C-alpha positions in Angstrom: 153.6 206.2 77.2 150.3 204.6 78.2 150.0 200.8 78.1 149.9 199.5 74.5 151.5 202.6 73.0 155.0 201.8 71.8 157.9 204.0 72.8 158.6 206.6 70.1 161.8 208.4 69.5 160.9 211.7 67.6 163.7 213.4 65.7 165.0 215.9 68.2 168.3 216.6 66.4 169.2 220.2 66.8 167.0 220.7 69.8 169.0 222.4 72.6 166.5 222.7 75.4 163.9 220.5 77.1 161.2 222.8 75.6 162.5 222.3 72.1 162.7 218.5 72.5 159.1 218.3 73.8 158.0 220.6 70.9 159.5 218.1 68.5 157.8 215.3 70.4 154.4 217.0 70.1 154.8 217.0 66.3 153.8 213.3 66.5 150.0 213.3 66.5 149.7 210.3 68.8 151.9 212.0 71.4 150.5 215.5 71.1 147.1 214.8 72.8 148.7 213.6 76.0 151.6 216.1 76.0 149.1 219.0 75.6 147.9 218.0 79.1 151.1 217.0 80.9 153.7 219.4 79.5 152.4 222.5 81.2 152.8 221.0 84.7 156.3 219.9 83.7 157.3 223.4 82.5 155.8 224.9 85.7 158.1 222.6 87.8 161.1 223.0 85.6 162.9 225.3 88.0 163.3 222.3 90.3 166.3 220.1 89.3 166.1 216.3 89.5 166.7 216.3 93.2 164.4 219.2 94.0 166.9 222.1 94.3 165.8 225.4 92.8 167.6 226.5 89.6 167.3 229.5 87.4 169.6 228.1 84.7 170.3 224.6 83.5 173.6 223.1 84.2 175.5 221.4 81.4 178.5 219.2 81.6 181.5 220.1 79.4 184.2 217.5 78.7 187.7 219.0 78.3 191.1 217.6 78.0 193.6 218.6 80.6 196.5 220.1 78.7 199.1 218.9 81.2 198.0 215.2 81.4 195.9 214.8 78.2 193.2 213.2 80.4 189.6 214.1 79.8 187.7 215.7 82.7 184.1 217.0 83.1 183.2 220.3 84.5 179.8 221.9 85.0 178.8 225.1 83.3 175.7 227.2 83.4 173.5 226.8 80.4 170.3 228.5 79.2 167.8 230.1 81.5 164.9 227.9 82.7 161.6 229.0 81.2 158.7 227.9 83.3 155.9 229.7 81.5 153.2 227.9 79.6 149.5 227.6 78.9 147.1 225.1 80.5 144.8 223.1 78.2 141.9 225.4 79.1 143.8 228.5 77.9 144.9 230.0 81.2 148.5 231.2 81.1 151.1 231.2 83.9 154.7 232.5 84.2 156.0 230.6 87.2 155.3 227.7 89.5 153.6 230.1 91.9 151.2 231.2 89.3 150.6 227.6 88.2 149.8 226.7 91.8 147.4 229.5 92.1 145.6 228.4 88.9 145.3 224.8 90.3 143.9 226.1 93.6 141.2 228.0 91.7 139.4 224.6 91.9 140.3 222.8 95.1 137.8 220.0 94.4 139.9 219.1 91.3 143.0 218.9 93.4 141.2 216.8 96.1 140.0 214.4 93.4 143.5 213.9 92.0 144.8 213.3 95.6 142.1 210.8 96.3 142.8 209.0 93.0 146.5 208.7 93.9 145.8 207.6 97.4 143.2 205.0 96.2 145.7 203.7 93.7 148.2 203.1 96.5 145.6 201.7 98.9 144.1 199.2 96.4 147.3 198.3 94.5 145.5 199.1 91.3 144.4 202.1 89.2 140.9 203.4 90.0 138.5 202.3 87.3 135.1 203.6 86.1 133.4 201.8 88.9 135.4 203.9 91.4 134.4 207.2 90.0 131.2 207.6 92.0 133.0 206.7 95.2 135.8 209.3 94.4 133.2 212.0 93.7 131.4 211.1 97.0 134.6 211.4 99.0 135.4 214.8 97.4 131.9 216.0 98.2 132.0 214.8 101.8 135.3 216.6 102.4 134.3 219.9 100.9 133.0 221.4 104.2 136.4 220.6 105.7 138.3 222.4 102.9 139.4 219.1 101.5 141.9 218.6 104.3 144.3 215.6 103.8 143.2 214.0 107.1 139.5 214.3 106.0 140.3 212.8 102.6 142.2 209.9 104.2 139.4 209.2 106.7 136.7 209.2 104.0 139.0 207.0 101.8 139.5 204.3 104.4 135.7 204.3 105.1 134.9 204.0 101.4 133.3 200.9 99.8 136.3 200.7 97.4 138.8 200.5 100.3 136.6 198.3 102.5 136.4 195.7 99.8 132.7 195.9 99.0 133.7 196.5 95.4 137.1 195.0 94.5 137.2 194.3 90.7 133.8 192.6 91.0 134.7 190.3 93.9 133.9 190.5 97.6 136.6 190.1 100.2 
């Protein structure tokens, strides 16, 4: 949760899939507004397991008792099929990670903006704030003619006022 929002454990008893658990979580009004924006990306990427391998079905672990020894052992079993379809907050639907990617690339400037925000966060050691918005927009606009290439984004970032320390939380370096 964002800073200042306490952790919340919604009642997910009976939920058997990630999708069902998140649906229960979205029943809480304070959670729903954020999850409406972040869940679609999560569902789009759900075919990738925690280490990035592709999966079409979830794996579940079954604990059984060995009849000969009486010792418990765990074995993997295929569970339900991964469902990666969802709807973006703007109403556009997708059925797979490929379709999700295509929808994101409909507006490459938005992708460039997010990349710059993340790079700026890493470079400055802090989240960009409202004072950085103009600089981020300038960087995105400057790299448009070069198709928002990563090298162009990085060059503009390191030449930016935010990075050079002209504006660093109100103090000069």
